[in-house]
Structures are given as C-alpha cells and as structure tokens.
PDB file with SEQRES, HELIX, SHEET and CRYST1 records, atoms N, CA, C and O in Angstrom:
SEQRES   1 A   80  UNK UNK UNK UNK UNK UNK UNK UNK UNK UNK UNK UNK UNK          
SEQRES   2 A   80  UNK UNK UNK UNK UNK UNK UNK UNK UNK UNK UNK UNK UNK          
SEQRES   3 A   80  UNK UNK UNK UNK UNK UNK UNK UNK UNK UNK UNK UNK UNK          
SEQRES   4 A   80  UNK UNK UNK UNK UNK UNK UNK UNK UNK UNK UNK UNK UNK          
SEQRES   5 A   80  UNK UNK UNK UNK UNK UNK UNK UNK UNK UNK UNK UNK UNK          
SEQRES   6 A   80  UNK UNK UNK UNK UNK UNK UNK UNK UNK UNK UNK UNK UNK          
SEQRES   7 A   80  UNK UNK                                                      
HELIX    1 AA1 UNK A   21  UNK A   25  1                                   5    
HELIX    2 AA2 UNK A   37  UNK A   52  1                                  16    
SHEET    1 AA1 3 UNK A  15  UNK A  17  0                                        
SHEET    2 AA1 3 UNK A  31  UNK A  34  1                                        
SHEET    3 AA1 3 UNK A  68  UNK A  70 -1                                        
CRYST1    1.000    1.000    1.000  90.00  90.00  90.00 P 1           1          
ATOM      1  N   UNK A   1      49.116  86.534-293.678  1.00  0.00           N  
ATOM      2  CA  UNK A   1      49.370  85.709-294.792  1.00  0.00           C  
ATOM      3  C   UNK A   1      49.162  86.451-296.188  1.00  0.00           C  
ATOM      4  O   UNK A   1      49.921  86.319-297.149  1.00  0.00           O  
ATOM      5  N   UNK A   2      48.014  87.255-296.156  1.00  0.00           N  
ATOM      6  CA  UNK A   2      47.811  88.052-297.397  1.00  0.00           C  
ATOM      7  C   UNK A   2      48.892  89.007-297.657  1.00  0.00           C  
ATOM      8  O   UNK A   2      49.273  89.124-298.822  1.00  0.00           O  
ATOM      9  N   UNK A   3      49.460  89.736-296.694  1.00  0.00           N  
ATOM     10  CA  UNK A   3      50.511  90.676-296.969  1.00  0.00           C  
ATOM     11  C   UNK A   3      51.718  90.053-297.477  1.00  0.00           C  
ATOM     12  O   UNK A   3      52.474  90.690-298.211  1.00  0.00           O  
ATOM     13  N   UNK A   4      51.962  88.815-297.130  1.00  0.00           N  
ATOM     14  CA  UNK A   4      53.233  88.113-297.581  1.00  0.00           C  
ATOM     15  C   UNK A   4      52.982  87.459-298.963  1.00  0.00           C  
ATOM     16  O   UNK A   4      53.873  86.860-299.564  1.00  0.00           O  
ATOM     17  N   UNK A   5      51.733  87.603-299.428  1.00  0.00           N  
ATOM     18  CA  UNK A   5      51.506  87.012-300.689  1.00  0.00           C  
ATOM     19  C   UNK A   5      51.115  85.603-300.693  1.00  0.00           C  
ATOM     20  O   UNK A   5      50.969  85.006-301.760  1.00  0.00           O  
ATOM     21  N   UNK A   6      50.931  85.018-299.520  1.00  0.00           N  
ATOM     22  CA  UNK A   6      50.550  83.628-299.381  1.00  0.00           C  
ATOM     23  C   UNK A   6      49.062  83.474-299.348  1.00  0.00           C  
ATOM     24  O   UNK A   6      48.349  84.289-298.762  1.00  0.00           O  
ATOM     25  N   UNK A   7      48.535  82.296-300.057  1.00  0.00           N  
ATOM     26  CA  UNK A   7      47.200  82.098-300.076  1.00  0.00           C  
ATOM     27  C   UNK A   7      46.681  81.043-299.065  1.00  0.00           C  
ATOM     28  O   UNK A   7      47.341  80.012-298.932  1.00  0.00           O  
ATOM     29  N   UNK A   8      45.645  81.207-298.405  1.00  0.00           N  
ATOM     30  CA  UNK A   8      45.120  80.225-297.414  1.00  0.00           C  
ATOM     31  C   UNK A   8      43.919  79.610-298.108  1.00  0.00           C  
ATOM     32  O   UNK A   8      43.011  80.347-298.495  1.00  0.00           O  
ATOM     33  N   UNK A   9      43.868  78.316-298.283  1.00  0.00           N  
ATOM     34  CA  UNK A   9      44.692  77.222-297.845  1.00  0.00           C  
ATOM     35  C   UNK A   9      45.727  76.736-298.804  1.00  0.00           C  
ATOM     36  O   UNK A   9      46.520  75.835-298.533  1.00  0.00           O  
ATOM     37  N   UNK A  10      45.679  77.409-299.994  1.00  0.00           N  
ATOM     38  CA  UNK A  10      46.725  76.786-301.042  1.00  0.00           C  
ATOM     39  C   UNK A  10      48.052  76.732-300.651  1.00  0.00           C  
ATOM     40  O   UNK A  10      48.699  75.702-300.845  1.00  0.00           O  
ATOM     41  N   UNK A  11      48.623  77.867-300.037  1.00  0.00           N  
ATOM     42  CA  UNK A  11      49.979  77.904-299.567  1.00  0.00           C  
ATOM     43  C   UNK A  11      50.280  77.612-298.068  1.00  0.00           C  
ATOM     44  O   UNK A  11      51.363  77.196-297.654  1.00  0.00           O  
ATOM     45  N   UNK A  12      49.257  77.865-297.359  1.00  0.00           N  
ATOM     46  CA  UNK A  12      49.250  77.676-295.841  1.00  0.00           C  
ATOM     47  C   UNK A  12      47.994  77.455-295.263  1.00  0.00           C  
ATOM     48  O   UNK A  12      47.036  78.210-295.425  1.00  0.00           O  
ATOM     49  N   UNK A  13      47.983  76.319-294.518  1.00  0.00           N  
ATOM     50  CA  UNK A  13      46.813  75.882-293.747  1.00  0.00           C  
ATOM     51  C   UNK A  13      46.876  76.576-292.396  1.00  0.00           C  
ATOM     52  O   UNK A  13      47.934  76.734-291.786  1.00  0.00           O  
ATOM     53  N   UNK A  14      45.644  76.998-291.944  1.00  0.00           N  
ATOM     54  CA  UNK A  14      45.503  77.644-290.559  1.00  0.00           C  
ATOM     55  C   UNK A  14      44.552  76.948-289.736  1.00  0.00           C  
ATOM     56  O   UNK A  14      43.401  76.739-290.120  1.00  0.00           O  
ATOM     57  N   UNK A  15      45.010  76.570-288.575  1.00  0.00           N  
ATOM     58  CA  UNK A  15      44.075  75.877-287.576  1.00  0.00           C  
ATOM     59  C   UNK A  15      44.194  76.756-286.244  1.00  0.00           C  
ATOM     60  O   UNK A  15      45.263  77.262-285.905  1.00  0.00           O  
ATOM     61  N   UNK A  16      43.097  76.884-285.572  1.00  0.00           N  
ATOM     62  CA  UNK A  16      43.141  77.563-284.277  1.00  0.00           C  
ATOM     63  C   UNK A  16      42.572  76.645-283.213  1.00  0.00           C  
ATOM     64  O   UNK A  16      41.932  75.624-283.467  1.00  0.00           O  
ATOM     65  N   UNK A  17      42.862  77.098-281.994  1.00  0.00           N  
ATOM     66  CA  UNK A  17      42.270  76.406-280.802  1.00  0.00           C  
ATOM     67  C   UNK A  17      41.091  77.134-280.406  1.00  0.00           C  
ATOM     68  O   UNK A  17      41.140  78.364-280.365  1.00  0.00           O  
ATOM     69  N   UNK A  18      40.020  76.501-280.103  1.00  0.00           N  
ATOM     70  CA  UNK A  18      38.795  77.052-279.627  1.00  0.00           C  
ATOM     71  C   UNK A  18      37.996  77.594-280.847  1.00  0.00           C  
ATOM     72  O   UNK A  18      38.547  78.233-281.744  1.00  0.00           O  
ATOM     73  N   UNK A  19      36.674  77.307-280.834  1.00  0.00           N  
ATOM     74  CA  UNK A  19      35.724  77.603-281.834  1.00  0.00           C  
ATOM     75  C   UNK A  19      35.032  78.870-281.361  1.00  0.00           C  
ATOM     76  O   UNK A  19      34.510  78.849-280.246  1.00  0.00           O  
ATOM     77  N   UNK A  20      34.979  79.966-282.100  1.00  0.00           N  
ATOM     78  CA  UNK A  20      34.242  81.121-281.689  1.00  0.00           C  
ATOM     79  C   UNK A  20      33.459  81.487-282.983  1.00  0.00           C  
ATOM     80  O   UNK A  20      33.774  81.003-284.070  1.00  0.00           O  
ATOM     81  N   UNK A  21      32.421  82.361-282.826  1.00  0.00           N  
ATOM     82  CA  UNK A  21      31.683  82.729-283.842  1.00  0.00           C  
ATOM     83  C   UNK A  21      32.472  83.518-284.991  1.00  0.00           C  
ATOM     84  O   UNK A  21      32.039  83.535-286.143  1.00  0.00           O  
ATOM     85  N   UNK A  22      33.563  84.121-284.644  1.00  0.00           N  
ATOM     86  CA  UNK A  22      34.327  84.827-285.630  1.00  0.00           C  
ATOM     87  C   UNK A  22      35.076  83.776-286.454  1.00  0.00           C  
ATOM     88  O   UNK A  22      35.406  84.071-287.603  1.00  0.00           O  
ATOM     89  N   UNK A  23      35.358  82.615-285.968  1.00  0.00           N  
ATOM     90  CA  UNK A  23      36.135  81.590-286.753  1.00  0.00           C  
ATOM     91  C   UNK A  23      35.278  81.209-287.917  1.00  0.00           C  
ATOM     92  O   UNK A  23      35.779  81.085-289.035  1.00  0.00           O  
ATOM     93  N   UNK A  24      33.968  81.013-287.689  1.00  0.00           N  
ATOM     94  CA  UNK A  24      33.102  80.529-288.742  1.00  0.00           C  
ATOM     95  C   UNK A  24      32.878  81.610-289.818  1.00  0.00           C  
ATOM     96  O   UNK A  24      32.612  81.252-290.965  1.00  0.00           O  
ATOM     97  N   UNK A  25      32.968  82.849-289.519  1.00  0.00           N  
ATOM     98  CA  UNK A  25      32.591  83.926-290.486  1.00  0.00           C  
ATOM     99  C   UNK A  25      33.869  84.591-290.947  1.00  0.00           C  
ATOM    100  O   UNK A  25      33.754  85.568-291.688  1.00  0.00           O  
ATOM    101  N   UNK A  26      34.958  84.217-290.630  1.00  0.00           N  
ATOM    102  CA  UNK A  26      36.271  84.766-291.198  1.00  0.00           C  
ATOM    103  C   UNK A  26      36.471  84.394-292.598  1.00  0.00           C  
ATOM    104  O   UNK A  26      35.836  83.461-293.089  1.00  0.00           O  
ATOM    105  N   UNK A  27      37.304  85.062-293.252  1.00  0.00           N  
ATOM    106  CA  UNK A  27      37.499  84.813-294.756  1.00  0.00           C  
ATOM    107  C   UNK A  27      39.021  84.195-294.942  1.00  0.00           C  
ATOM    108  O   UNK A  27      39.958  84.994-294.929  1.00  0.00           O  
ATOM    109  N   UNK A  28      39.240  83.018-295.086  1.00  0.00           N  
ATOM    110  CA  UNK A  28      38.252  81.913-295.172  1.00  0.00           C  
ATOM    111  C   UNK A  28      37.855  81.480-293.798  1.00  0.00           C  
ATOM    112  O   UNK A  28      38.577  81.723-292.831  1.00  0.00           O  
ATOM    113  N   UNK A  29      36.683  80.821-293.690  1.00  0.00           N  
ATOM    114  CA  UNK A  29      36.394  80.270-292.349  1.00  0.00           C  
ATOM    115  C   UNK A  29      37.395  79.419-291.748  1.00  0.00           C  
ATOM    116  O   UNK A  29      37.817  78.503-292.453  1.00  0.00           O  
ATOM    117  N   UNK A  30      37.857  79.548-290.576  1.00  0.00           N  
ATOM    118  CA  UNK A  30      38.926  78.867-289.860  1.00  0.00           C  
ATOM    119  C   UNK A  30      38.578  77.529-289.398  1.00  0.00           C  
ATOM    120  O   UNK A  30      37.534  77.275-288.797  1.00  0.00           O  
ATOM    121  N   UNK A  31      39.578  76.587-289.726  1.00  0.00           N  
ATOM    122  CA  UNK A  31      39.505  75.241-289.055  1.00  0.00           C  
ATOM    123  C   UNK A  31      39.722  75.431-287.695  1.00  0.00           C  
ATOM    124  O   UNK A  31      40.525  76.307-287.374  1.00  0.00           O  
ATOM    125  N   UNK A  32      39.107  74.718-286.750  1.00  0.00           N  
ATOM    126  CA  UNK A  32      39.371  74.952-285.310  1.00  0.00           C  
ATOM    127  C   UNK A  32      39.466  73.504-284.608  1.00  0.00           C  
ATOM    128  O   UNK A  32      38.988  72.511-285.157  1.00  0.00           O  
ATOM    129  N   UNK A  33      40.058  73.454-283.469  1.00  0.00           N  
ATOM    130  CA  UNK A  33      39.918  72.380-282.536  1.00  0.00           C  
ATOM    131  C   UNK A  33      38.976  72.817-281.433  1.00  0.00           C  
ATOM    132  O   UNK A  33      39.368  73.579-280.548  1.00  0.00           O  
ATOM    133  N   UNK A  34      37.813  72.376-281.470  1.00  0.00           N  
ATOM    134  CA  UNK A  34      36.773  72.812-280.402  1.00  0.00           C  
ATOM    135  C   UNK A  34      37.162  72.135-279.147  1.00  0.00           C  
ATOM    136  O   UNK A  34      37.310  70.913-279.123  1.00  0.00           O  
ATOM    137  N   UNK A  35      37.336  72.892-278.083  1.00  0.00           N  
ATOM    138  CA  UNK A  35      37.814  72.367-276.834  1.00  0.00           C  
ATOM    139  C   UNK A  35      36.642  72.541-275.733  1.00  0.00           C  
ATOM    140  O   UNK A  35      35.745  73.377-275.834  1.00  0.00           O  
ATOM    141  N   UNK A  36      36.769  71.735-274.796  1.00  0.00           N  
ATOM    142  CA  UNK A  36      35.751  71.840-273.630  1.00  0.00           C  
ATOM    143  C   UNK A  36      36.051  73.036-272.734  1.00  0.00           C  
ATOM    144  O   UNK A  36      36.414  72.799-271.581  1.00  0.00           O  
ATOM    145  N   UNK A  37      35.933  74.350-273.164  1.00  0.00           N  
ATOM    146  CA  UNK A  37      36.320  75.456-272.435  1.00  0.00           C  
ATOM    147  C   UNK A  37      35.568  75.717-271.098  1.00  0.00           C  
ATOM    148  O   UNK A  37      36.139  76.090-270.073  1.00  0.00           O  
ATOM    149  N   UNK A  38      34.230  75.485-271.206  1.00  0.00           N  
ATOM    150  CA  UNK A  38      33.475  75.597-270.064  1.00  0.00           C  
ATOM    151  C   UNK A  38      33.906  74.676-268.974  1.00  0.00           C  
ATOM    152  O   UNK A  38      34.039  75.083-267.820  1.00  0.00           O  
ATOM    153  N   UNK A  39      34.104  73.557-269.290  1.00  0.00           N  
ATOM    154  CA  UNK A  39      34.591  72.505-268.263  1.00  0.00           C  
ATOM    155  C   UNK A  39      36.040  72.864-267.719  1.00  0.00           C  
ATOM    156  O   UNK A  39      36.342  72.712-266.536  1.00  0.00           O  
ATOM    157  N   UNK A  40      36.892  73.344-268.665  1.00  0.00           N  
ATOM    158  CA  UNK A  40      38.183  73.769-268.223  1.00  0.00           C  
ATOM    159  C   UNK A  40      38.044  74.917-267.218  1.00  0.00           C  
ATOM    160  O   UNK A  40      38.711  74.917-266.183  1.00  0.00           O  
ATOM    161  N   UNK A  41      37.196  75.877-267.514  1.00  0.00           N  
ATOM    162  CA  UNK A  41      36.895  77.024-266.677  1.00  0.00           C  
ATOM    163  C   UNK A  41      36.509  76.497-265.262  1.00  0.00           C  
ATOM    164  O   UNK A  41      37.061  76.910-264.241  1.00  0.00           O  
ATOM    165  N   UNK A  42      35.536  75.566-265.270  1.00  0.00           N  
ATOM    166  CA  UNK A  42      35.050  75.082-263.959  1.00  0.00           C  
ATOM    167  C   UNK A  42      36.144  74.489-263.175  1.00  0.00           C  
ATOM    168  O   UNK A  42      36.268  74.773-261.983  1.00  0.00           O  
ATOM    169  N   UNK A  43      37.036  73.589-263.843  1.00  0.00           N  
ATOM    170  CA  UNK A  43      38.164  72.913-263.121  1.00  0.00           C  
ATOM    171  C   UNK A  43      39.168  73.942-262.591  1.00  0.00           C  
ATOM    172  O   UNK A  43      39.745  73.781-261.516  1.00  0.00           O  
ATOM    173  N   UNK A  44      39.357  75.017-263.393  1.00  0.00           N  
ATOM    174  CA  UNK A  44      40.332  76.077-262.956  1.00  0.00           C  
ATOM    175  C   UNK A  44      39.844  76.689-261.746  1.00  0.00           C  
ATOM    176  O   UNK A  44      40.592  76.871-260.785  1.00  0.00           O  
ATOM    177  N   UNK A  45      38.536  77.039-261.744  1.00  0.00           N  
ATOM    178  CA  UNK A  45      37.927  77.666-260.604  1.00  0.00           C  
ATOM    179  C   UNK A  45      38.020  76.809-259.301  1.00  0.00           C  
ATOM    180  O   UNK A  45      38.372  77.274-258.217  1.00  0.00           O  
ATOM    181  N   UNK A  46      37.683  75.567-259.512  1.00  0.00           N  
ATOM    182  CA  UNK A  46      37.758  74.513-258.343  1.00  0.00           C  
ATOM    183  C   UNK A  46      39.222  74.488-257.953  1.00  0.00           C  
ATOM    184  O   UNK A  46      39.549  74.679-256.781  1.00  0.00           O  
ATOM    185  N   UNK A  47      40.119  74.256-258.917  1.00  0.00           N  
ATOM    186  CA  UNK A  47      41.555  74.248-258.439  1.00  0.00           C  
ATOM    187  C   UNK A  47      42.117  75.388-257.642  1.00  0.00           C  
ATOM    188  O   UNK A  47      42.899  75.249-256.701  1.00  0.00           O  
ATOM    189  N   UNK A  48      41.614  76.623-258.136  1.00  0.00           N  
ATOM    190  CA  UNK A  48      41.992  77.860-257.366  1.00  0.00           C  
ATOM    191  C   UNK A  48      41.448  77.879-256.011  1.00  0.00           C  
ATOM    192  O   UNK A  48      42.169  78.296-255.105  1.00  0.00           O  
ATOM    193  N   UNK A  49      40.145  77.438-255.740  1.00  0.00           N  
ATOM    194  CA  UNK A  49      39.480  77.471-254.421  1.00  0.00           C  
ATOM    195  C   UNK A  49      40.252  76.418-253.547  1.00  0.00           C  
ATOM    196  O   UNK A  49      40.519  76.663-252.371  1.00  0.00           O  
ATOM    197  N   UNK A  50      40.586  75.291-254.130  1.00  0.00           N  
ATOM    198  CA  UNK A  50      41.332  74.251-253.377  1.00  0.00           C  
ATOM    199  C   UNK A  50      42.734  74.825-252.904  1.00  0.00           C  
ATOM    200  O   UNK A  50      43.121  74.734-251.739  1.00  0.00           O  
ATOM    201  N   UNK A  51      43.413  75.390-253.867  1.00  0.00           N  
ATOM    202  CA  UNK A  51      44.722  75.948-253.577  1.00  0.00           C  
ATOM    203  C   UNK A  51      44.568  77.044-252.475  1.00  0.00           C  
ATOM    204  O   UNK A  51      45.396  77.086-251.565  1.00  0.00           O  
ATOM    205  N   UNK A  52      43.663  77.819-252.521  1.00  0.00           N  
ATOM    206  CA  UNK A  52      43.493  78.984-251.486  1.00  0.00           C  
ATOM    207  C   UNK A  52      43.096  78.377-250.212  1.00  0.00           C  
ATOM    208  O   UNK A  52      43.306  79.004-249.174  1.00  0.00           O  
ATOM    209  N   UNK A  53      42.503  77.139-250.180  1.00  0.00           N  
ATOM    210  CA  UNK A  53      42.328  76.571-248.871  1.00  0.00           C  
ATOM    211  C   UNK A  53      43.468  75.641-248.363  1.00  0.00           C  
ATOM    212  O   UNK A  53      43.283  74.808-247.476  1.00  0.00           O  
ATOM    213  N   UNK A  54      44.626  75.834-248.969  1.00  0.00           N  
ATOM    214  CA  UNK A  54      45.854  75.169-248.613  1.00  0.00           C  
ATOM    215  C   UNK A  54      46.094  73.794-249.200  1.00  0.00           C  
ATOM    216  O   UNK A  54      47.058  73.136-248.809  1.00  0.00           O  
ATOM    217  N   UNK A  55      45.267  73.327-250.118  1.00  0.00           N  
ATOM    218  CA  UNK A  55      45.485  71.967-250.735  1.00  0.00           C  
ATOM    219  C   UNK A  55      46.607  72.164-251.853  1.00  0.00           C  
ATOM    220  O   UNK A  55      46.807  73.220-252.453  1.00  0.00           O  
ATOM    221  N   UNK A  56      47.293  70.988-252.028  1.00  0.00           N  
ATOM    222  CA  UNK A  56      48.247  71.029-253.087  1.00  0.00           C  
ATOM    223  C   UNK A  56      47.612  71.024-254.551  1.00  0.00           C  
ATOM    224  O   UNK A  56      46.535  70.487-254.810  1.00  0.00           O  
ATOM    225  N   UNK A  57      48.377  71.661-255.432  1.00  0.00           N  
ATOM    226  CA  UNK A  57      47.877  71.676-256.793  1.00  0.00           C  
ATOM    227  C   UNK A  57      47.979  70.293-257.387  1.00  0.00           C  
ATOM    228  O   UNK A  57      48.923  69.582-257.039  1.00  0.00           O  
ATOM    229  N   UNK A  58      47.142  69.875-258.202  1.00  0.00           N  
ATOM    230  CA  UNK A  58      47.203  68.716-259.041  1.00  0.00           C  
ATOM    231  C   UNK A  58      47.014  68.983-260.447  1.00  0.00           C  
ATOM    232  O   UNK A  58      46.289  69.930-260.751  1.00  0.00           O  
ATOM    233  N   UNK A  59      47.597  68.242-261.412  1.00  0.00           N  
ATOM    234  CA  UNK A  59      47.317  68.464-262.867  1.00  0.00           C  
ATOM    235  C   UNK A  59      46.037  67.644-263.217  1.00  0.00           C  
ATOM    236  O   UNK A  59      45.755  66.544-262.741  1.00  0.00           O  
ATOM    237  N   UNK A  60      45.311  68.348-264.119  1.00  0.00           N  
ATOM    238  CA  UNK A  60      43.932  67.694-264.471  1.00  0.00           C  
ATOM    239  C   UNK A  60      43.950  67.874-266.029  1.00  0.00           C  
ATOM    240  O   UNK A  60      44.298  68.912-266.591  1.00  0.00           O  
ATOM    241  N   UNK A  61      43.526  66.717-266.660  1.00  0.00           N  
ATOM    242  CA  UNK A  61      43.461  66.719-268.029  1.00  0.00           C  
ATOM    243  C   UNK A  61      41.980  66.827-268.359  1.00  0.00           C  
ATOM    244  O   UNK A  61      41.209  65.952-267.963  1.00  0.00           O  
ATOM    245  N   UNK A  62      41.602  67.749-268.988  1.00  0.00           N  
ATOM    246  CA  UNK A  62      40.107  68.034-269.368  1.00  0.00           C  
ATOM    247  C   UNK A  62      39.891  67.242-270.727  1.00  0.00           C  
ATOM    248  O   UNK A  62      40.391  67.662-271.770  1.00  0.00           O  
ATOM    249  N   UNK A  63      39.198  66.187-270.683  1.00  0.00           N  
ATOM    250  CA  UNK A  63      38.908  65.471-271.962  1.00  0.00           C  
ATOM    251  C   UNK A  63      37.514  64.975-272.125  1.00  0.00           C  
ATOM    252  O   UNK A  63      37.240  64.052-272.891  1.00  0.00           O  
ATOM    253  N   UNK A  64      36.549  65.663-271.322  1.00  0.00           N  
ATOM    254  CA  UNK A  64      35.144  65.271-271.495  1.00  0.00           C  
ATOM    255  C   UNK A  64      34.370  66.574-271.454  1.00  0.00           C  
ATOM    256  O   UNK A  64      34.273  67.219-270.410  1.00  0.00           O  
ATOM    257  N   UNK A  65      33.821  66.956-272.597  1.00  0.00           N  
ATOM    258  CA  UNK A  65      33.810  66.213-273.826  1.00  0.00           C  
ATOM    259  C   UNK A  65      35.189  66.210-274.524  1.00  0.00           C  
ATOM    260  O   UNK A  65      36.047  67.030-274.196  1.00  0.00           O  
ATOM    261  N   UNK A  66      35.386  65.354-275.416  1.00  0.00           N  
ATOM    262  CA  UNK A  66      36.687  65.222-276.063  1.00  0.00           C  
ATOM    263  C   UNK A  66      36.873  66.424-277.124  1.00  0.00           C  
ATOM    264  O   UNK A  66      35.908  66.839-277.766  1.00  0.00           O  
ATOM    265  N   UNK A  67      38.074  66.918-277.259  1.00  0.00           N  
ATOM    266  CA  UNK A  67      38.286  68.051-278.323  1.00  0.00           C  
ATOM    267  C   UNK A  67      37.825  67.409-279.686  1.00  0.00           C  
ATOM    268  O   UNK A  67      37.906  66.213-279.965  1.00  0.00           O  
ATOM    269  N   UNK A  68      37.320  68.430-280.497  1.00  0.00           N  
ATOM    270  CA  UNK A  68      36.768  67.914-281.786  1.00  0.00           C  
ATOM    271  C   UNK A  68      37.424  68.762-282.810  1.00  0.00           C  
ATOM    272  O   UNK A  68      37.599  69.952-282.548  1.00  0.00           O  
ATOM    273  N   UNK A  69      37.839  68.234-284.052  1.00  0.00           N  
ATOM    274  CA  UNK A  69      38.366  69.069-285.065  1.00  0.00           C  
ATOM    275  C   UNK A  69      37.182  69.401-285.949  1.00  0.00           C  
ATOM    276  O   UNK A  69      36.403  68.559-286.396  1.00  0.00           O  
ATOM    277  N   UNK A  70      37.120  70.704-286.160  1.00  0.00           N  
ATOM    278  CA  UNK A  70      36.006  71.246-287.059  1.00  0.00           C  
ATOM    279  C   UNK A  70      36.670  71.832-288.227  1.00  0.00           C  
ATOM    280  O   UNK A  70      37.223  72.929-288.151  1.00  0.00           O  
ATOM    281  N   UNK A  71      36.631  71.039-289.460  1.00  0.00           N  
ATOM    282  CA  UNK A  71      37.389  71.401-290.614  1.00  0.00           C  
ATOM    283  C   UNK A  71      36.558  72.372-291.410  1.00  0.00           C  
ATOM    284  O   UNK A  71      35.399  72.112-291.733  1.00  0.00           O  
ATOM    285  N   UNK A  72      37.173  73.502-291.721  1.00  0.00           N  
ATOM    286  CA  UNK A  72      36.593  74.525-292.581  1.00  0.00           C  
ATOM    287  C   UNK A  72      37.567  74.871-293.711  1.00  0.00           C  
ATOM    288  O   UNK A  72      38.500  74.122-294.000  1.00  0.00           O  
ATOM    289  N   UNK A  73      37.326  76.021-294.338  1.00  0.00           N  
ATOM    290  CA  UNK A  73      38.043  76.254-295.601  1.00  0.00           C  
ATOM    291  C   UNK A  73      39.517  76.771-295.378  1.00  0.00           C  
ATOM    292  O   UNK A  73      40.235  76.989-296.355  1.00  0.00           O  
ATOM    293  N   UNK A  74      39.936  76.955-294.172  1.00  0.00           N  
ATOM    294  CA  UNK A  74      41.337  77.390-294.018  1.00  0.00           C  
ATOM    295  C   UNK A  74      42.445  76.291-294.103  1.00  0.00           C  
ATOM    296  O   UNK A  74      43.635  76.599-294.034  1.00  0.00           O  
ATOM    297  N   UNK A  75      42.046  75.077-294.245  1.00  0.00           N  
ATOM    298  CA  UNK A  75      43.007  73.955-294.356  1.00  0.00           C  
ATOM    299  C   UNK A  75      42.809  73.234-295.698  1.00  0.00           C  
ATOM    300  O   UNK A  75      41.718  73.191-296.266  1.00  0.00           O  
ATOM    301  N   UNK A  76      43.920  72.675-296.163  1.00  0.00           N  
ATOM    302  CA  UNK A  76      43.856  71.964-297.419  1.00  0.00           C  
ATOM    303  C   UNK A  76      44.403  70.496-297.149  1.00  0.00           C  
ATOM    304  O   UNK A  76      45.134  70.247-296.191  1.00  0.00           O  
ATOM    305  N   UNK A  77      44.039  69.659-297.965  1.00  0.00           N  
ATOM    306  CA  UNK A  77      44.664  68.293-297.897  1.00  0.00           C  
ATOM    307  C   UNK A  77      46.236  68.365-297.932  1.00  0.00           C  
ATOM    308  O   UNK A  77      46.805  69.269-298.544  1.00  0.00           O  
ATOM    309  N   UNK A  78      46.873  67.448-297.300  1.00  0.00           N  
ATOM    310  CA  UNK A  78      48.315  67.371-297.284  1.00  0.00           C  
ATOM    311  C   UNK A  78      48.772  66.989-298.672  1.00  0.00           C  
ATOM    312  O   UNK A  78      48.348  66.010-299.286  1.00  0.00           O  
ATOM    313  N   UNK A  79      49.674  67.847-299.114  1.00  0.00           N  
ATOM    314  CA  UNK A  79      50.251  67.632-300.513  1.00  0.00           C  
ATOM    315  C   UNK A  79      51.458  66.715-300.304  1.00  0.00           C  
ATOM    316  O   UNK A  79      52.067  66.624-299.238  1.00  0.00           O  
ATOM    317  N   UNK A  80      51.758  66.013-301.481  1.00  0.00           N  
ATOM    318  CA  UNK A  80      52.920  65.083-301.358  1.00  0.00           C  
ATOM    319  C   UNK A  80      54.065  65.582-302.195  1.00  0.00           C  
ATOM    320  O   UNK A  80      55.123  64.955-302.231  1.00  0.00           O  
TER     321      UNK A  80                                                      
END                                                                             
C-alpha cells in the first residue's frame, strides 16, 4: 500500500485472519479475525488419523471458541 501511495486506514482498510504477535506490533497494528487455530489443528489431526484408518472424510465447522474480530488501527469506519 505504501508503494502505491495509499494510506492505511485512510484509503484502504486491512484485515487479516489469525492473530499473531506481529499483527499487534506492525505499523499500523493490524485488525484481525482471531480464529480457534489450536482447535482447528486438533480436528485436522483427528481427521487425518480417521482417514488413514479407512473412515470417510467429513466436513467439520470449528466454531468453539467463536471467531473474534480484534479491531486495531489498520481499519477505518465505513465512509458514506
């Protein structure tokens, strides 16, 4: 964005998925959707083991804990 002359968040809001230490200390600090990545990893490992044992794959929605929006300085209110 900086190379193109765009300013964050005045011209462009930025939101990422998953909160990391770098998101909080970037310039500007990034707004993130904090996801239950540990639980997603556990489910992925369980699914892989089940698949390797011959069971069919199933879709799983990881929603506990629920995703959380962490608003930081990389987003601005919607302009009209």
